TORPA-4810 file (N, C-alpha, C, O; in nm, 3 decimals):
<nodes>
NODE_1_4.554_1.209_2.874_4.430_1.193_2.881_4.309_1.194_2.879_4.216_1.131_2.930_M
NODE_2_4.342_1.363_2.736_4.258_1.341_2.689_4.181_1.236_2.579_4.059_1.234_2.558_R
NODE_3_4.292_1.143_2.507_4.218_1.046_2.443_4.178_0.920_2.559_4.098_0.841_2.509_Q
NODE_4_4.201_0.899_2.648_4.119_0.789_2.730_4.014_0.852_2.770_3.956_0.770_2.842_S
NODE_5_3.952_0.952_2.768_3.852_1.039_2.830_3.721_1.019_2.670_3.608_0.973_2.681_R
NODE_6_3.766_1.053_2.579_3.712_1.039_2.443_3.660_0.858_2.429_3.551_0.801_2.435_I
NODE_7_3.789_0.816_2.411_3.776_0.622_2.430_3.651_0.654_2.509_3.548_0.697_2.457_A
NODE_8_3.666_0.629_2.638_3.565_0.609_2.739_3.393_0.643_2.688_3.290_0.575_2.681_A
NODE_9_3.420_0.747_2.667_3.327_0.827_2.612_3.246_0.773_2.524_3.123_0.777_2.537_V
NODE_10_3.343_0.681_2.365_3.273_0.586_2.265_3.259_0.527_2.262_3.187_0.494_2.168_M
NODE_11_3.331_0.371_2.402_3.297_0.323_2.458_3.140_0.298_2.538_3.070_0.201_2.510_A
NODE_12_3.112_0.374_2.613_2.971_0.390_2.672_2.886_0.389_2.511_2.797_0.316_2.469_A
NODE_13_2.960_0.507_2.445_2.814_0.533_2.352_2.772_0.446_2.225_2.666_0.449_2.161_L
NODE_14_2.927_0.337_2.199_2.849_0.234_2.150_2.755_0.083_2.248_2.670_-0.002_2.220_A
NODE_15_2.839_0.124_2.368_2.746_0.030_2.440_2.592_0.048_2.469_2.505_-0.039_2.464_C
NODE_16_2.579_0.188_2.502_2.462_0.223_2.478_2.382_0.183_2.358_2.267_0.140_2.357_T
NODE_17_2.488_0.210_2.228_2.366_0.174_2.146_2.373_0.038_2.067_2.316_0.034_1.958_L
NODE_18_2.435_-0.066_2.113_2.430_-0.185_2.068_2.327_-0.258_2.074_2.316_-0.361_2.008_T
NODE_19_2.187_-0.190_2.201_2.087_-0.276_2.161_1.967_-0.247_2.113_1.857_-0.287_2.151_G
NODE_20_1.995_-0.175_2.028_1.913_-0.095_1.902_1.884_-0.128_1.818_1.966_-0.095_1.732_C
NODE_21_1.751_-0.219_1.751_1.742_-0.310_1.705_1.729_-0.423_1.710_1.682_-0.485_1.615_G
NODE_22_1.751_-0.457_1.776_1.752_-0.566_1.866_1.595_-0.724_1.919_1.595_-0.840_1.958_T
NODE_23_1.471_-0.595_1.876_1.366_-0.617_1.898_1.249_-0.565_1.807_1.245_-0.459_1.745_F
NODE_24_1.155_-0.665_1.813_1.043_-0.523_1.734_0.886_-0.458_1.895_0.831_-0.515_1.989_V
NODE_25_0.884_-0.347_1.846_0.831_-0.311_1.992_0.660_-0.356_1.901_0.617_-0.378_1.787_P
NODE_26_0.608_-0.350_2.061_0.503_-0.392_1.987_0.363_-0.306_1.957_0.334_-0.217_2.037_D
NODE_27_0.258_-0.337_1.818_0.263_-0.184_1.752_0.103_-0.167_1.877_0.014_-0.236_1.927_F
NODE_28_0.142_-0.055_1.875_0.002_0.056_1.952_0.022_0.145_2.078_0.141_0.135_2.110_G
NODE_29_-0.009_0.184_2.117_0.021_0.303_2.206_-0.042_0.177_2.384_-0.148_0.114_2.384_E
NODE_30_0.036_0.177_2.476_-0.020_0.125_2.614_-0.198_0.145_2.597_-0.261_0.048_2.556_F
NODE_31_-0.291_0.304_2.637_-0.374_0.302_2.636_-0.473_0.299_2.602_-0.586_0.325_2.643_Y
NODE_32_-0.386_0.232_2.443_-0.521_0.183_2.347_-0.533_0.089_2.339_-0.442_0.007_2.349_D
NODE_33_-0.667_0.060_2.315_-0.729_-0.163_2.334_-0.786_-0.165_2.214_-0.849_-0.269_2.197_T
NODE_34_-0.790_-0.079_2.107_-0.785_-0.139_1.954_-0.732_-0.273_1.896_-0.612_-0.245_1.892_A
NODE_35_-0.738_-0.361_1.863_-0.672_-0.494_1.815_-0.556_-0.420_1.708_-0.585_-0.344_1.615_V
NODE_36_-0.450_-0.454_1.738_-0.366_-0.379_1.628_-0.356_-0.393_1.462_-0.286_-0.329_1.383_P
NODE_37_-0.474_-0.528_1.433_-0.468_-0.568_1.338_-0.574_-0.467_1.260_-0.560_-0.414_1.150_E
NODE_38_-0.654_-0.460_1.328_-0.711_-0.345_1.239_-0.675_-0.210_1.261_-0.762_-0.132_1.220_S
NODE_39_-0.593_-0.164_1.304_-0.529_-0.069_1.272_-0.428_-0.042_1.171_-0.426_0.074_1.129_L
NODE_40_-0.323_-0.145_1.112_-0.283_-0.219_1.064_-0.355_-0.252_0.871_-0.325_-0.233_0.753_V
NODE_41_-0.453_-0.305_0.951_-0.584_-0.250_0.795_-0.571_-0.151_0.775_-0.499_-0.117_0.681_D
NODE_42_-0.637_-0.059_0.856_-0.680_0.071_0.830_-0.537_0.171_0.781_-0.544_0.278_0.720_A
NODE_43_-0.484_0.142_0.800_-0.318_0.209_0.711_-0.352_0.191_0.600_-0.404_0.273_0.525_I
NODE_44_-0.316_0.038_0.570_-0.298_-0.003_0.382_-0.457_-0.001_0.343_-0.493_-0.049_0.236_V
NODE_45_-0.520_0.038_0.405_-0.667_0.097_0.339_-0.662_0.227_0.313_-0.733_0.260_0.219_S
NODE_46_-0.583_0.340_0.383_-0.529_0.481_0.405_-0.425_0.452_0.252_-0.446_0.492_0.137_H
NODE_47_-0.346_0.394_0.291_-0.232_0.432_0.127_-0.293_0.379_0.042_-0.326_0.470_-0.035_V
NODE_48_-0.343_0.257_-0.005_-0.394_0.238_-0.100_-0.503_0.318_-0.145_-0.534_0.282_-0.258_H
NODE_49_-0.577_0.416_-0.102_-0.663_0.512_-0.103_-0.581_0.588_-0.221_-0.584_0.599_-0.343_C
NODE_50_-0.507_0.633_-0.112_-0.416_0.773_-0.202_-0.359_0.722_-0.285_-0.404_0.765_-0.391_E
NODE_51_-0.252_0.622_-0.310_-0.225_0.597_-0.438_-0.316_0.555_-0.537_-0.287_0.507_-0.647_V
NODE_52_-0.429_0.576_-0.487_-0.478_0.560_-0.632_-0.517_0.688_-0.666_-0.468_0.739_-0.766_K
NODE_53_-0.604_0.756_-0.592_-0.597_0.907_-0.578_-0.474_0.917_-0.662_-0.498_0.930_-0.782_S
NODE_54_-0.367_0.914_-0.635_-0.280_1.035_-0.692_-0.270_0.967_-0.852_-0.246_1.026_-0.957_Q
NODE_55_-0.295_0.829_-0.830_-0.266_0.813_-1.010_-0.378_0.800_-1.129_-0.379_0.769_-1.248_V
NODE_56_-0.487_0.848_-1.012_-0.585_0.921_-1.138_-0.536_1.069_-1.143_-0.544_1.128_-1.251_E
NODE_57_-0.482_1.136_-1.025_-0.468_1.239_-1.046_-0.316_1.275_-1.211_-0.297_1.343_-1.311_F
NODE_58_-0.251_1.161_-1.120_-0.122_1.207_-1.305_-0.249_1.148_-1.435_-0.311_1.245_-1.478_L
NODE_59_-0.288_1.032_-1.491_-0.432_1.018_-1.549_-0.448_1.146_-1.595_-0.392_1.197_-1.691_I
NODE_60_-0.536_1.201_-1.512_-0.609_1.350_-1.564_-0.531_1.411_-1.639_-0.540_1.396_-1.761_L
NODE_61_-0.416_1.513_-1.571_-0.359_1.599_-1.543_-0.261_1.564_-1.669_-0.189_1.658_-1.705_D
NODE_62_-0.249_1.456_-1.732_-0.123_1.410_-1.828_-0.239_1.450_-2.047_-0.212_1.488_-2.161_D
NODE_63_-0.394_1.389_-1.940_-0.433_1.398_-2.034_-0.538_1.544_-2.094_-0.606_1.571_-2.192_I
NODE_64_-0.493_1.613_-1.952_-0.555_1.744_-2.021_-0.403_1.800_-2.100_-0.405_1.830_-2.220_D
NODE_65_-0.264_1.809_-2.011_-0.233_1.845_-2.148_-0.186_1.814_-2.229_-0.128_1.892_-2.305_L
NODE_66_-0.192_1.690_-2.245_-0.213_1.644_-2.409_-0.342_1.734_-2.469_-0.338_1.747_-2.592_A
NODE_67_-0.414_1.776_-2.426_-0.516_1.849_-2.498_-0.464_1.980_-2.530_-0.482_2.030_-2.641_R
NODE_68_-0.383_2.053_-2.415_-0.298_2.171_-2.408_-0.246_2.168_-2.557_-0.278_2.250_-2.643_R
NODE_69_-0.168_2.071_-2.572_-0.046_2.064_-2.676_-0.118_2.020_-2.786_-0.057_2.009_-2.892_A
NODE_70_-0.232_1.992_-2.782_-0.312_1.933_-2.970_-0.382_2.114_-3.011_-0.443_2.130_-3.117_A
NODE_71_-0.367_2.199_-2.940_-0.439_2.287_-2.872_-0.390_2.388_-2.966_-0.434_2.445_-3.066_A
NODE_72_-0.219_2.388_-2.853_-0.129_2.500_-2.925_-0.090_2.487_-3.083_-0.088_2.575_-3.169_A
NODE_73_-0.049_2.301_-3.096_-0.024_2.284_-3.210_-0.111_2.303_-3.308_-0.065_2.320_-3.420_A
NODE_74_-0.295_2.303_-3.283_-0.355_2.329_-3.431_-0.337_2.485_-3.392_-0.390_2.546_-3.486_R
NODE_75_-0.286_2.583_-3.296_-0.343_2.751_-3.300_-0.152_2.769_-3.411_-0.149_2.799_-3.530_S
NODE_76_-0.090_2.754_-3.369_0.043_2.725_-3.475_0.155_2.654_-3.530_0.241_2.592_-3.467_S
NODE_77_0.145_2.672_-3.674_0.263_2.577_-3.744_0.414_2.505_-3.673_0.519_2.565_-3.651_P
NODE_78_0.378_2.331_-3.642_0.489_2.345_-3.641_0.589_2.340_-3.700_0.564_2.294_-3.812_R
NODE_79_0.707_2.364_-3.687_0.802_2.369_-3.745_0.926_2.254_-3.757_0.933_2.233_-3.635_R
NODE_80_1.002_2.185_-3.799_1.097_2.089_-3.819_1.200_2.174_-3.822_1.177_2.270_-3.896_H
NODE_81_1.350_2.176_-3.750_1.409_2.279_-3.752_1.566_2.200_-3.797_1.676_2.247_-3.826_L
NODE_82_1.505_2.032_-3.785_1.675_1.917_-3.835_1.696_1.920_-3.964_1.778_1.832_-3.990_G
NODE_83_1.666_1.974_-4.053_1.629_1.990_-4.260_1.586_2.032_-4.285_1.468_2.029_-4.250_C
NODE_84_1.634_2.125_-4.380_1.570_2.233_-4.489_1.496_2.167_-4.567_1.571_2.078_-4.607_D
NODE_85_1.369_2.148_-4.628_1.285_2.098_-4.693_1.299_2.259_-4.858_1.301_2.379_-4.882_S
NODE_86_1.304_2.106_-4.919_1.358_2.199_-5.086_1.207_2.131_-5.172_1.186_2.158_-5.290_K
</nodes>
């Protein structure tokens, strides 16, 4: 009895989930009157701006770290740990 109940629940669950992903829903809400293409363009523009901003941040951060490393190297002598020099 228990196995048949579990099998029935699993079959019902499988039938319920088989419709997922069979079609692409409309982009936008039913109450929104904006043209979907303009919304997609706005999203693409925003993502482009965010990626550009993060790349610029990484480049400036890398330059700052290089300056700090150069300043630290000038203030303390570098030691080579691989070989003994004679």
